[in-house]
mmCIF file of the N, C-alpha and C atoms, coordinates in Angstrom:
data_MODEL
# 
_entry.id   MODEL 
# 
loop_
_atom_site.group_PDB 
_atom_site.id 
_atom_site.type_symbol 
_atom_site.label_atom_id 
_atom_site.label_alt_id 
_atom_site.label_comp_id 
_atom_site.label_asym_id 
_atom_site.label_entity_id 
_atom_site.label_seq_id 
_atom_site.pdbx_PDB_ins_code 
_atom_site.Cartn_x 
_atom_site.Cartn_y 
_atom_site.Cartn_z 
_atom_site.occupancy 
_atom_site.B_iso_or_equiv 
_atom_site.pdbx_formal_charge 
_atom_site.auth_seq_id 
_atom_site.auth_comp_id 
_atom_site.auth_asym_id 
_atom_site.auth_atom_id 
_atom_site.pdbx_PDB_model_num 
ATOM 1   N N  . THR A 1 1  ? 132.423 111.270 160.336 1.00 0.00 ? 1  THR A N  1 
ATOM 2   C CA . THR A 1 1  ? 132.968 110.091 160.987 1.00 0.00 ? 1  THR A CA 1 
ATOM 3   C C  . THR A 1 1  ? 134.341 110.390 161.580 1.00 0.00 ? 1  THR A C  1 
ATOM 4   N N  . SER A 1 2  ? 135.222 110.959 160.792 1.00 0.00 ? 2  SER A N  1 
ATOM 5   C CA . SER A 1 2  ? 136.578 111.246 161.276 1.00 0.00 ? 2  SER A CA 1 
ATOM 6   C C  . SER A 1 2  ? 136.572 112.247 162.416 1.00 0.00 ? 2  SER A C  1 
ATOM 7   N N  . ARG A 1 3  ? 135.732 113.259 162.317 1.00 0.00 ? 3  ARG A N  1 
ATOM 8   C CA . ARG A 1 3  ? 135.655 114.256 163.391 1.00 0.00 ? 3  ARG A CA 1 
ATOM 9   C C  . ARG A 1 3  ? 135.172 113.620 164.688 1.00 0.00 ? 3  ARG A C  1 
ATOM 10  N N  . LEU A 1 4  ? 134.193 112.743 164.595 1.00 0.00 ? 4  LEU A N  1 
ATOM 11  C CA . LEU A 1 4  ? 133.661 112.088 165.793 1.00 0.00 ? 4  LEU A CA 1 
ATOM 12  C C  . LEU A 1 4  ? 134.708 111.181 166.434 1.00 0.00 ? 4  LEU A C  1 
ATOM 13  N N  . ILE A 1 5  ? 135.414 110.423 165.640 1.00 0.00 ? 5  ILE A N  1 
ATOM 14  C CA . ILE A 1 5  ? 136.387 109.467 166.174 1.00 0.00 ? 5  ILE A CA 1 
ATOM 15  C C  . ILE A 1 5  ? 137.611 110.165 166.746 1.00 0.00 ? 5  ILE A C  1 
ATOM 16  N N  . THR A 1 6  ? 138.118 111.185 166.053 1.00 0.00 ? 6  THR A N  1 
ATOM 17  C CA . THR A 1 6  ? 139.333 111.855 166.518 1.00 0.00 ? 6  THR A CA 1 
ATOM 18  C C  . THR A 1 6  ? 139.059 112.916 167.570 1.00 0.00 ? 6  THR A C  1 
ATOM 19  N N  . GLY A 1 7  ? 137.825 113.412 167.601 1.00 0.00 ? 7  GLY A N  1 
ATOM 20  C CA . GLY A 1 7  ? 137.511 114.495 168.517 1.00 0.00 ? 7  GLY A CA 1 
ATOM 21  C C  . GLY A 1 7  ? 138.163 115.805 168.102 1.00 0.00 ? 7  GLY A C  1 
ATOM 22  N N  . ARG A 1 8  ? 138.569 115.891 166.851 1.00 0.00 ? 8  ARG A N  1 
ATOM 23  C CA . ARG A 1 8  ? 139.246 117.088 166.348 1.00 0.00 ? 8  ARG A CA 1 
ATOM 24  C C  . ARG A 1 8  ? 138.450 117.722 165.218 1.00 0.00 ? 8  ARG A C  1 
ATOM 25  N N  . GLU A 1 9  ? 138.644 119.023 165.095 1.00 0.00 ? 9  GLU A N  1 
ATOM 26  C CA . GLU A 1 9  ? 138.051 119.706 163.953 1.00 0.00 ? 9  GLU A CA 1 
ATOM 27  C C  . GLU A 1 9  ? 138.878 119.352 162.724 1.00 0.00 ? 9  GLU A C  1 
ATOM 28  N N  . ILE A 1 10 ? 138.231 118.956 161.685 1.00 0.00 ? 10 ILE A N  1 
ATOM 29  C CA . ILE A 1 10 ? 138.920 118.652 160.434 1.00 0.00 ? 10 ILE A CA 1 
ATOM 30  C C  . ILE A 1 10 ? 138.339 119.591 159.392 1.00 0.00 ? 10 ILE A C  1 
ATOM 31  N N  . LYS A 1 11 ? 139.164 120.508 158.942 1.00 0.00 ? 11 LYS A N  1 
ATOM 32  C CA . LYS A 1 11 ? 138.684 121.498 157.985 1.00 0.00 ? 11 LYS A CA 1 
ATOM 33  C C  . LYS A 1 11 ? 138.484 120.847 156.620 1.00 0.00 ? 11 LYS A C  1 
ATOM 34  N N  . ALA A 1 12 ? 137.421 121.233 155.972 1.00 0.00 ? 12 ALA A N  1 
ATOM 35  C CA . ALA A 1 12 ? 137.126 120.737 154.629 1.00 0.00 ? 12 ALA A CA 1 
ATOM 36  C C  . ALA A 1 12 ? 136.732 121.918 153.759 1.00 0.00 ? 12 ALA A C  1 
ATOM 37  N N  . LEU A 1 13 ? 137.151 121.876 152.537 1.00 0.00 ? 13 LEU A N  1 
ATOM 38  C CA . LEU A 1 13 ? 136.822 122.927 151.589 1.00 0.00 ? 13 LEU A CA 1 
ATOM 39  C C  . LEU A 1 13 ? 135.982 122.318 150.475 1.00 0.00 ? 13 LEU A C  1 
ATOM 40  N N  . ALA A 1 14 ? 134.756 122.762 150.363 1.00 0.00 ? 14 ALA A N  1 
ATOM 41  C CA . ALA A 1 14 ? 133.896 122.289 149.280 1.00 0.00 ? 14 ALA A CA 1 
ATOM 42  C C  . ALA A 1 14 ? 134.214 123.113 148.040 1.00 0.00 ? 14 ALA A C  1 
ATOM 43  N N  . ALA A 1 15 ? 134.490 122.428 146.958 1.00 0.00 ? 15 ALA A N  1 
ATOM 44  C CA . ALA A 1 15 ? 134.838 123.109 145.714 1.00 0.00 ? 15 ALA A CA 1 
ATOM 45  C C  . ALA A 1 15 ? 134.322 122.274 144.546 1.00 0.00 ? 15 ALA A C  1 
ATOM 46  N N  . PRO A 1 16 ? 134.162 122.902 143.408 1.00 0.00 ? 16 PRO A N  1 
ATOM 47  C CA . PRO A 1 16 ? 133.721 122.140 142.236 1.00 0.00 ? 16 PRO A CA 1 
ATOM 48  C C  . PRO A 1 16 ? 134.759 121.079 141.861 1.00 0.00 ? 16 PRO A C  1 
ATOM 49  N N  . ARG A 1 17 ? 134.287 120.033 141.204 1.00 0.00 ? 17 ARG A N  1 
ATOM 50  C CA . ARG A 1 17 ? 135.206 119.000 140.717 1.00 0.00 ? 17 ARG A CA 1 
ATOM 51  C C  . ARG A 1 17 ? 136.195 119.612 139.744 1.00 0.00 ? 17 ARG A C  1 
ATOM 52  N N  . ARG A 1 18 ? 137.401 119.096 139.790 1.00 0.00 ? 18 ARG A N  1 
ATOM 53  C CA . ARG A 1 18 ? 138.421 119.511 138.834 1.00 0.00 ? 18 ARG A CA 1 
ATOM 54  C C  . ARG A 1 18 ? 138.303 118.649 137.584 1.00 0.00 ? 18 ARG A C  1 
ATOM 55  N N  . ALA A 1 19 ? 138.882 119.095 136.511 1.00 0.00 ? 19 ALA A N  1 
ATOM 56  C CA . ALA A 1 19 ? 138.878 118.307 135.280 1.00 0.00 ? 19 ALA A CA 1 
ATOM 57  C C  . ALA A 1 19 ? 139.507 116.947 135.567 1.00 0.00 ? 19 ALA A C  1 
ATOM 58  N N  . GLY A 1 20 ? 138.823 115.899 135.184 1.00 0.00 ? 20 GLY A N  1 
ATOM 59  C CA . GLY A 1 20 ? 139.345 114.550 135.395 1.00 0.00 ? 20 GLY A CA 1 
ATOM 60  C C  . GLY A 1 20 ? 138.894 113.897 136.683 1.00 0.00 ? 20 GLY A C  1 
ATOM 61  N N  . ASP A 1 21 ? 138.337 114.663 137.626 1.00 0.00 ? 21 ASP A N  1 
ATOM 62  C CA . ASP A 1 21 ? 137.838 114.071 138.871 1.00 0.00 ? 21 ASP A CA 1 
ATOM 63  C C  . ASP A 1 21 ? 136.596 113.234 138.571 1.00 0.00 ? 21 ASP A C  1 
ATOM 64  N N  . PRO A 1 22 ? 136.484 112.055 139.178 1.00 0.00 ? 22 PRO A N  1 
ATOM 65  C CA . PRO A 1 22 ? 135.276 111.252 138.966 1.00 0.00 ? 22 PRO A CA 1 
ATOM 66  C C  . PRO A 1 22 ? 134.078 111.897 139.654 1.00 0.00 ? 22 PRO A C  1 
ATOM 67  N N  . SER A 1 23 ? 132.893 111.631 139.133 1.00 0.00 ? 23 SER A N  1 
ATOM 68  C CA . SER A 1 23 ? 131.686 112.195 139.734 1.00 0.00 ? 23 SER A CA 1 
ATOM 69  C C  . SER A 1 23 ? 131.355 111.518 141.059 1.00 0.00 ? 23 SER A C  1 
ATOM 70  N N  . ARG A 1 24 ? 131.834 110.291 141.234 1.00 0.00 ? 24 ARG A N  1 
ATOM 71  C CA . ARG A 1 24 ? 131.648 109.598 142.511 1.00 0.00 ? 24 ARG A CA 1 
ATOM 72  C C  . ARG A 1 24 ? 132.723 108.528 142.645 1.00 0.00 ? 24 ARG A C  1 
ATOM 73  N N  . LEU A 1 25 ? 132.992 108.138 143.875 1.00 0.00 ? 25 LEU A N  1 
ATOM 74  C CA . LEU A 1 25 ? 133.963 107.085 144.160 1.00 0.00 ? 25 LEU A CA 1 
ATOM 75  C C  . LEU A 1 25 ? 133.252 105.966 144.903 1.00 0.00 ? 25 LEU A C  1 
ATOM 76  N N  . VAL A 1 26 ? 133.532 104.740 144.518 1.00 0.00 ? 26 VAL A N  1 
ATOM 77  C CA . VAL A 1 26 ? 132.904 103.587 145.144 1.00 0.00 ? 26 VAL A CA 1 
ATOM 78  C C  . VAL A 1 26 ? 133.994 102.575 145.463 1.00 0.00 ? 26 VAL A C  1 
ATOM 79  N N  . ALA A 1 27 ? 134.020 102.117 146.691 1.00 0.00 ? 27 ALA A N  1 
ATOM 80  C CA . ALA A 1 27 ? 134.971 101.079 147.084 1.00 0.00 ? 27 ALA A CA 1 
ATOM 81  C C  . ALA A 1 27 ? 134.246 99.742  147.102 1.00 0.00 ? 27 ALA A C  1 
ATOM 82  N N  . ASP A 1 28 ? 134.803 98.772  146.410 1.00 0.00 ? 28 ASP A N  1 
ATOM 83  C CA . ASP A 1 28 ? 134.183 97.455  146.339 1.00 0.00 ? 28 ASP A CA 1 
ATOM 84  C C  . ASP A 1 28 ? 135.287 96.409  146.236 1.00 0.00 ? 28 ASP A C  1 
ATOM 85  N N  . ALA A 1 29 ? 135.333 95.516  147.188 1.00 0.00 ? 29 ALA A N  1 
ATOM 86  C CA . ALA A 1 29 ? 136.383 94.494  147.217 1.00 0.00 ? 29 ALA A CA 1 
ATOM 87  C C  . ALA A 1 29 ? 135.993 93.236  146.443 1.00 0.00 ? 29 ALA A C  1 
ATOM 88  N N  . ALA A 1 30 ? 134.887 93.269  145.716 1.00 0.00 ? 30 ALA A N  1 
ATOM 89  C CA . ALA A 1 30 ? 134.387 92.062  145.045 1.00 0.00 ? 30 ALA A CA 1 
ATOM 90  C C  . ALA A 1 30 ? 135.402 91.460  144.076 1.00 0.00 ? 30 ALA A C  1 
ATOM 91  N N  . LYS A 1 31 ? 136.068 92.285  143.293 1.00 0.00 ? 31 LYS A N  1 
ATOM 92  C CA . LYS A 1 31 ? 137.016 91.755  142.311 1.00 0.00 ? 31 LYS A CA 1 
ATOM 93  C C  . LYS A 1 31 ? 138.236 91.142  143.002 1.00 0.00 ? 31 LYS A C  1 
ATOM 94  N N  . ALA A 1 32 ? 138.725 91.776  144.049 1.00 0.00 ? 32 ALA A N  1 
ATOM 95  C CA . ALA A 1 32 ? 139.850 91.219  144.806 1.00 0.00 ? 32 ALA A CA 1 
ATOM 96  C C  . ALA A 1 32 ? 139.438 89.907  145.465 1.00 0.00 ? 32 ALA A C  1 
ATOM 97  N N  . ARG A 1 33 ? 138.224 89.858  145.948 1.00 0.00 ? 33 ARG A N  1 
ATOM 98  C CA . ARG A 1 33 ? 137.699 88.634  146.561 1.00 0.00 ? 33 ARG A CA 1 
ATOM 99  C C  . ARG A 1 33 ? 137.615 87.525  145.510 1.00 0.00 ? 33 ARG A C  1 
ATOM 100 N N  . GLU A 1 34 ? 137.074 87.866  144.346 1.00 0.00 ? 34 GLU A N  1 
ATOM 101 C CA . GLU A 1 34 ? 136.870 86.896  143.269 1.00 0.00 ? 34 GLU A CA 1 
ATOM 102 C C  . GLU A 1 34 ? 138.194 86.375  142.710 1.00 0.00 ? 34 GLU A C  1 
ATOM 103 N N  . ILE A 1 35 ? 139.114 87.272  142.416 1.00 0.00 ? 35 ILE A N  1 
ATOM 104 C CA . ILE A 1 35 ? 140.361 86.883  141.750 1.00 0.00 ? 35 ILE A CA 1 
ATOM 105 C C  . ILE A 1 35 ? 141.417 86.381  142.733 1.00 0.00 ? 35 ILE A C  1 
ATOM 106 N N  . LEU A 1 36 ? 141.545 87.064  143.860 1.00 0.00 ? 36 LEU A N  1 
ATOM 107 C CA . LEU A 1 36 ? 142.623 86.762  144.804 1.00 0.00 ? 36 LEU A CA 1 
ATOM 108 C C  . LEU A 1 36 ? 142.182 85.966  146.026 1.00 0.00 ? 36 LEU A C  1 
ATOM 109 N N  . GLY A 1 37 ? 140.875 85.872  146.229 1.00 0.00 ? 37 GLY A N  1 
ATOM 110 C CA . GLY A 1 37 ? 140.385 85.219  147.437 1.00 0.00 ? 37 GLY A CA 1 
ATOM 111 C C  . GLY A 1 37 ? 140.607 86.079  148.673 1.00 0.00 ? 37 GLY A C  1 
ATOM 112 N N  . TRP A 1 38 ? 140.769 87.382  148.468 1.00 0.00 ? 38 TRP A N  1 
ATOM 113 C CA . TRP A 1 38 ? 141.051 88.314  149.561 1.00 0.00 ? 38 TRP A CA 1 
ATOM 114 C C  . TRP A 1 38 ? 139.759 88.879  150.127 1.00 0.00 ? 38 TRP A C  1 
ATOM 115 N N  . ASN A 1 39 ? 139.706 88.984  151.438 1.00 0.00 ? 39 ASN A N  1 
ATOM 116 C CA . ASN A 1 39 ? 138.583 89.629  152.106 1.00 0.00 ? 39 ASN A CA 1 
ATOM 117 C C  . ASN A 1 39 ? 139.126 90.671  153.068 1.00 0.00 ? 39 ASN A C  1 
ATOM 118 N N  . PRO A 1 40 ? 138.540 91.857  153.071 1.00 0.00 ? 40 PRO A N  1 
ATOM 119 C CA . PRO A 1 40 ? 139.006 92.884  154.005 1.00 0.00 ? 40 PRO A CA 1 
ATOM 120 C C  . PRO A 1 40 ? 138.734 92.469  155.446 1.00 0.00 ? 40 PRO A C  1 
ATOM 121 N N  . LYS A 1 41 ? 139.669 92.788  156.329 1.00 0.00 ? 41 LYS A N  1 
ATOM 122 C CA . LYS A 1 41 ? 139.475 92.493  157.752 1.00 0.00 ? 41 LYS A CA 1 
ATOM 123 C C  . LYS A 1 41 ? 138.487 93.473  158.370 1.00 0.00 ? 41 LYS A C  1 
ATOM 124 N N  . ILE A 1 42 ? 138.496 94.697  157.876 1.00 0.00 ? 42 ILE A N  1 
ATOM 125 C CA . ILE A 1 42 ? 137.620 95.744  158.400 1.00 0.00 ? 42 ILE A CA 1 
ATOM 126 C C  . ILE A 1 42 ? 136.786 96.263  157.236 1.00 0.00 ? 42 ILE A C  1 
ATOM 127 N N  . THR A 1 43 ? 135.468 96.295  157.390 1.00 0.00 ? 43 THR A N  1 
ATOM 128 C CA . THR A 1 43 ? 134.614 96.686  156.271 1.00 0.00 ? 43 THR A CA 1 
ATOM 129 C C  . THR A 1 43 ? 133.813 97.959  156.512 1.00 0.00 ? 43 THR A C  1 
ATOM 130 N N  . GLU A 1 44 ? 133.599 98.338  157.749 1.00 0.00 ? 44 GLU A N  1 
ATOM 131 C CA . GLU A 1 44 ? 132.792 99.524  158.047 1.00 0.00 ? 44 GLU A CA 1 
ATOM 132 C C  . GLU A 1 44 ? 133.682 100.763 158.114 1.00 0.00 ? 44 GLU A C  1 
ATOM 133 N N  . LEU A 1 45 ? 133.236 101.855 157.497 1.00 0.00 ? 45 LEU A N  1 
ATOM 134 C CA . LEU A 1 45 ? 134.028 103.081 157.461 1.00 0.00 ? 45 LEU A CA 1 
ATOM 135 C C  . LEU A 1 45 ? 134.432 103.539 158.855 1.00 0.00 ? 45 LEU A C  1 
ATOM 136 N N  . LYS A 1 46 ? 133.515 103.532 159.804 1.00 0.00 ? 46 LYS A N  1 
ATOM 137 C CA . LYS A 1 46 ? 133.846 104.001 161.155 1.00 0.00 ? 46 LYS A CA 1 
ATOM 138 C C  . LYS A 1 46 ? 134.948 103.148 161.776 1.00 0.00 ? 46 LYS A C  1 
ATOM 139 N N  . ASP A 1 47 ? 134.947 101.853 161.509 1.00 0.00 ? 47 ASP A N  1 
ATOM 140 C CA . ASP A 1 47 ? 135.974 100.965 162.049 1.00 0.00 ? 47 ASP A CA 1 
ATOM 141 C C  . ASP A 1 47 ? 137.318 101.171 161.345 1.00 0.00 ? 47 ASP A C  1 
ATOM 142 N N  . ILE A 1 48 ? 137.276 101.467 160.051 1.00 0.00 ? 48 ILE A N  1 
ATOM 143 C CA . ILE A 1 48 ? 138.500 101.752 159.298 1.00 0.00 ? 48 ILE A CA 1 
ATOM 144 C C  . ILE A 1 48 ? 139.141 103.033 159.824 1.00 0.00 ? 48 ILE A C  1 
ATOM 145 N N  . VAL A 1 49 ? 138.322 104.065 160.018 1.00 0.00 ? 49 VAL A N  1 
ATOM 146 C CA . VAL A 1 49 ? 138.832 105.337 160.537 1.00 0.00 ? 49 VAL A CA 1 
ATOM 147 C C  . VAL A 1 49 ? 139.371 105.145 161.952 1.00 0.00 ? 49 VAL A C  1 
ATOM 148 N N  . GLN A 1 50 ? 138.660 104.402 162.793 1.00 0.00 ? 50 GLN A N  1 
ATOM 149 C CA . GLN A 1 50 ? 139.101 104.152 164.167 1.00 0.00 ? 50 GLN A CA 1 
ATOM 150 C C  . GLN A 1 50 ? 140.449 103.440 164.176 1.00 0.00 ? 50 GLN A C  1 
ATOM 151 N N  . SER A 1 51 ? 140.594 102.419 163.363 1.00 0.00 ? 51 SER A N  1 
ATOM 152 C CA . SER A 1 51 ? 141.847 101.670 163.284 1.00 0.00 ? 51 SER A CA 1 
ATOM 153 C C  . SER A 1 51 ? 142.992 102.567 162.815 1.00 0.00 ? 51 SER A C  1 
ATOM 154 N N  . SER A 1 52 ? 142.725 103.380 161.806 1.00 0.00 ? 52 SER A N  1 
ATOM 155 C CA . SER A 1 52 ? 143.751 104.293 161.289 1.00 0.00 ? 52 SER A CA 1 
ATOM 156 C C  . SER A 1 52 ? 144.144 105.328 162.337 1.00 0.00 ? 52 SER A C  1 
ATOM 157 N N  . TRP A 1 53 ? 143.161 105.852 163.054 1.00 0.00 ? 53 TRP A N  1 
ATOM 158 C CA . TRP A 1 53 ? 143.428 106.857 164.086 1.00 0.00 ? 53 TRP A CA 1 
ATOM 159 C C  . TRP A 1 53 ? 144.271 106.252 165.212 1.00 0.00 ? 53 TRP A C  1 
ATOM 160 N N  . GLU A 1 54 ? 143.940 105.046 165.619 1.00 0.00 ? 54 GLU A N  1 
ATOM 161 C CA . GLU A 1 54 ? 144.717 104.385 166.672 1.00 0.00 ? 54 GLU A CA 1 
ATOM 162 C C  . GLU A 1 54 ? 146.152 104.155 166.214 1.00 0.00 ? 54 GLU A C  1 
ATOM 163 N N  . TRP A 1 55 ? 146.334 103.749 164.951 1.00 0.00 ? 55 TRP A N  1 
ATOM 164 C CA . TRP A 1 55 ? 147.682 103.542 164.416 1.00 0.00 ? 55 TRP A CA 1 
ATOM 165 C C  . TRP A 1 55 ? 148.449 104.863 164.420 1.00 0.00 ? 55 TRP A C  1 
ATOM 166 N N  . TYR A 1 56 ? 147.793 105.920 163.968 1.00 0.00 ? 56 TYR A N  1 
ATOM 167 C CA . TYR A 1 56 ? 148.448 107.226 163.921 1.00 0.00 ? 56 TYR A CA 1 
ATOM 168 C C  . TYR A 1 56 ? 148.854 107.691 165.321 1.00 0.00 ? 56 TYR A C  1 
ATOM 169 N N  . GLN A 1 57 ? 148.009 107.454 166.302 1.00 0.00 ? 57 GLN A N  1 
ATOM 170 C CA . GLN A 1 57 ? 148.351 107.866 167.664 1.00 0.00 ? 57 GLN A CA 1 
ATOM 171 C C  . GLN A 1 57 ? 149.583 107.114 168.171 1.00 0.00 ? 57 GLN A C  1 
ATOM 172 N N  . ARG A 1 58 ? 149.739 105.871 167.776 1.00 0.00 ? 58 ARG A N  1 
ATOM 173 C CA . ARG A 1 58 ? 150.930 105.102 168.163 1.00 0.00 ? 58 ARG A CA 1 
ATOM 174 C C  . ARG A 1 58 ? 152.149 105.491 167.340 1.00 0.00 ? 58 ARG A C  1 
ATOM 175 N N  . ASN A 1 59 ? 151.917 106.053 166.149 1.00 0.00 ? 59 ASN A N  1 
ATOM 176 C CA . ASN A 1 59 ? 152.994 106.354 165.206 1.00 0.00 ? 59 ASN A CA 1 
ATOM 177 C C  . ASN A 1 59 ? 152.842 107.766 164.641 1.00 0.00 ? 59 ASN A C  1 
ATOM 178 N N  . PRO A 1 60 ? 152.974 108.801 165.473 1.00 0.00 ? 60 PRO A N  1 
ATOM 179 C CA . PRO A 1 60 ? 152.720 110.164 165.002 1.00 0.00 ? 60 PRO A CA 1 
ATOM 180 C C  . PRO A 1 60 ? 153.659 110.635 163.893 1.00 0.00 ? 60 PRO A C  1 
ATOM 181 N N  . SER A 1 61 ? 154.803 110.005 163.734 1.00 0.00 ? 61 SER A N  1 
ATOM 182 C CA . SER A 1 61 ? 155.706 110.364 162.637 1.00 0.00 ? 61 SER A CA 1 
ATOM 183 C C  . SER A 1 61 ? 155.535 109.432 161.449 1.00 0.00 ? 61 SER A C  1 
ATOM 184 N N  . GLY A 1 62 ? 154.454 108.670 161.448 1.00 0.00 ? 62 GLY A N  1 
ATOM 185 C CA . GLY A 1 62 ? 154.179 107.770 160.331 1.00 0.00 ? 62 GLY A CA 1 
ATOM 186 C C  . GLY A 1 62 ? 155.033 106.521 160.382 1.00 0.00 ? 62 GLY A C  1 
ATOM 187 N N  . TYR A 1 63 ? 155.430 106.053 159.223 1.00 0.00 ? 63 TYR A N  1 
ATOM 188 C CA . TYR A 1 63 ? 156.169 104.798 159.147 1.00 0.00 ? 63 TYR A CA 1 
ATOM 189 C C  . TYR A 1 63 ? 157.552 104.881 159.770 1.00 0.00 ? 63 TYR A C  1 
ATOM 190 N N  . ALA A 1 64 ? 158.068 106.079 159.978 1.00 0.00 ? 64 ALA A N  1 
ATOM 191 C CA . ALA A 1 64 ? 159.345 106.215 160.678 1.00 0.00 ? 64 ALA A CA 1 
ATOM 192 C C  . ALA A 1 64 ? 159.227 105.651 162.090 1.00 0.00 ? 64 ALA A C  1 
ATOM 193 N N  . ASP A 1 65 ? 158.030 105.783 162.707 1.00 0.00 ? 65 ASP A N  1 
ATOM 194 C CA . ASP A 1 65 ? 157.782 105.241 164.041 1.00 0.00 ? 65 ASP A CA 1 
ATOM 195 C C  . ASP A 1 65 ? 157.295 103.796 163.990 1.00 0.00 ? 65 ASP A C  1 
ATOM 196 N N  . ALA A 1 66 ? 156.669 103.410 162.904 1.00 0.00 ? 66 ALA A N  1 
ATOM 197 C CA . ALA A 1 66 ? 155.971 102.125 162.836 1.00 0.00 ? 66 ALA A CA 1 
ATOM 198 C C  . ALA A 1 66 ? 156.889 100.943 163.094 1.00 0.00 ? 66 ALA A C  1 
ATOM 199 N N  . SER A 1 67 ? 158.122 100.998 162.632 1.00 0.00 ? 67 SER A N  1 
ATOM 200 C CA . SER A 1 67 ? 159.019 99.859  162.832 1.00 0.00 ? 67 SER A CA 1 
ATOM 201 C C  . SER A 1 67 ? 159.356 99.670  164.309 1.00 0.00 ? 67 SER A C  1 
ATOM 202 N N  . ARG A 1 68 ? 159.314 100.747 165.077 1.00 0.00 ? 68 ARG A N  1 
ATOM 203 C CA . ARG A 1 68 ? 159.587 100.649 166.519 1.00 0.00 ? 68 ARG A CA 1 
ATOM 204 C C  . ARG A 1 68 ? 158.348 100.281 167.312 1.00 0.00 ? 68 ARG A C  1 
ATOM 205 N N  . ASN A 1 69 ? 157.157 100.607 166.778 1.00 0.00 ? 69 ASN A N  1 
ATOM 206 C CA . ASN A 1 69 ? 155.909 100.411 167.519 1.00 0.00 ? 69 ASN A CA 1 
ATOM 207 C C  . ASN A 1 69 ? 155.001 99.385  166.866 1.00 0.00 ? 69 ASN A C  1 
ATOM 208 N N  . SER A 1 70 ? 155.558 98.428  166.159 1.00 0.00 ? 70 SER A N  1 
ATOM 209 C CA . SER A 1 70 ? 154.700 97.481  165.445 1.00 0.00 ? 70 SER A CA 1 
ATOM 210 C C  . SER A 1 70 ? 153.866 96.671  166.422 1.00 0.00 ? 70 SER A C  1 
ATOM 211 N N  . ILE A 1 71 ? 152.722 96.260  165.921 1.00 0.00 ? 71 ILE A N  1 
ATOM 212 C CA . ILE A 1 71 ? 151.774 95.502  166.751 1.00 0.00 ? 71 ILE A CA 1 
ATOM 213 C C  . ILE A 1 71 ? 152.227 94.065  166.823 1.00 0.00 ? 71 ILE A C  1 
# 
């Protein structure tokens, strides 16, 4: 997904899990929704990556740029 959206090669190294690493990661906003009444604005991975990539392009130095380029 990230490679397709950015058009860049993103190197990845496949390696065995380290001690303490979870066997899988799952993102679920159900508890935040239930307790806080919060709902994510963006739910699809491709849209999350696209939004992050667009932000990064506007702010290549990270948050140092963000205060000058806020939406």
